C-alpha positions as CSV (number, residue, x, y, z in Angstrom):
1,M,-9.5,-4.4,7.8
2,L,-9.2,-1.5,5.3
3,Q,-12.9,-1.0,5.0
4,E,-14.7,1.1,7.5
5,A,-17.2,-0.8,9.6
6,G,-20.6,-0.9,8.0
7,A,-19.2,0.1,4.5
8,A,-21.3,-1.2,1.6
9,G,-19.9,-4.2,-0.3
10,S,-17.9,-3.5,-3.4
11,G,-19.2,-6.5,-5.3
12,V,-15.7,-7.9,-5.7
13,A,-15.4,-11.6,-5.3
14,A,-14.0,-12.5,-1.9
15,E,-13.6,-8.9,-1.0
16,Q,-13.2,-9.6,2.7
17,V,-10.4,-12.0,2.0
18,L,-8.7,-9.6,-0.3
19,D,-9.1,-6.8,2.2
20,A,-7.5,-8.9,4.9
21,F,-4.6,-9.7,2.6
22,A,-4.0,-6.0,1.7
23,G,-4.4,-5.0,5.4
24,A,-1.9,-7.6,6.6
25,I,0.6,-6.4,4.0
26,C,0.1,-2.8,4.9
27,R,0.7,-3.6,8.6
28,N,3.8,-5.7,7.7
29,D,2.3,-8.5,9.8
30,L,4.1,-11.5,8.3
31,A,2.0,-14.1,10.1
32,A,-1.2,-12.5,9.0
33,V,0.1,-12.1,5.4
34,A,0.8,-15.8,5.3
35,Q,-2.6,-16.7,6.6
36,A,-4.4,-14.2,4.3
37,R,-2.4,-15.3,1.3
38,D,-3.6,-18.9,1.9
39,Q,-7.2,-17.7,2.2
40,V,-6.9,-15.8,-1.1
41,V,-5.6,-18.9,-2.7
42,D,-8.4,-21.0,-1.2
43,A,-11.0,-18.6,-2.3
44,L,-9.8,-17.4,-5.7
45,G,-6.7,-19.5,-6.7
46,V,-3.0,-18.9,-7.0
47,A,-3.2,-16.7,-10.1
48,A,-5.6,-14.3,-8.3
49,M,-3.4,-14.2,-5.3
50,I,-0.4,-13.3,-7.5
51,D,-2.5,-10.6,-9.2
52,A,-3.7,-9.2,-5.9
53,A,-0.1,-9.1,-4.5
54,A,1.1,-7.3,-7.7
55,V,-1.6,-4.7,-7.4
56,I,-0.8,-4.1,-3.7
57,A,2.9,-3.8,-4.7
58,A,2.2,-1.4,-7.5
59,F,0.1,0.9,-5.3
60,N,3.0,0.9,-2.8
61,A,5.4,1.9,-5.6
62,Y,3.4,4.7,-7.3
63,P,3.9,7.3,-4.6
64,R,7.6,6.5,-4.4
65,V,8.0,6.9,-8.1
66,A,6.1,10.2,-8.1
67,D,8.2,11.5,-5.2
68,A,11.4,10.5,-6.9
69,T,10.5,12.4,-10.1
70,G,10.3,15.6,-8.1
71,I,6.5,16.1,-8.0
72,P,5.9,18.6,-5.2
73,L,5.1,17.1,-1.9
74,E,1.7,17.5,-0.5
75,P,1.6,19.9,2.5
76,A,1.3,17.0,5.1
77,K,4.3,15.3,3.6
78,E,6.2,18.6,3.4
79,E,5.7,19.2,7.1
80,G,6.1,15.6,8.2
81,T,9.4,15.1,6.4
82,R,11.0,18.5,7.1
83,A,13.4,17.4,9.8
84,L,14.5,14.3,7.8
85,R,15.0,16.3,4.6
86,E,17.1,18.9,6.6
87,A,19.2,16.2,8.3
88,L,19.9,14.5,5.0
89,D,20.2,17.8,3.0
90,L,17.7,16.4,0.5
91,D,16.3,19.8,-0.5
92,R,19.6,20.5,-2.3
93,L,18.4,18.0,-4.9
94,R,15.3,20.0,-5.8
95,A,15.1,21.3,-9.4
96,D,12.9,24.3,-8.7
């Protein structure tokens, strides 16, 4: 689950079901995604499941869009991607 053990509830309807759905997607666990998706539908309906999936997808895309626009990398990303950027000669694309 995405929540830390013992974390206070958010007050969101079916938060544990939604948390399980997001967690399964983030882990890329297709069997768990299917089960969690069904649980969201059972608890909140098809429309809410679609909304939840859209929000998860959007938050997955935001950092990719930001990175693609040339926003400077955070120090951890800078260090963690150094070898890959060098191998692909990606730093030549910087507009500094």
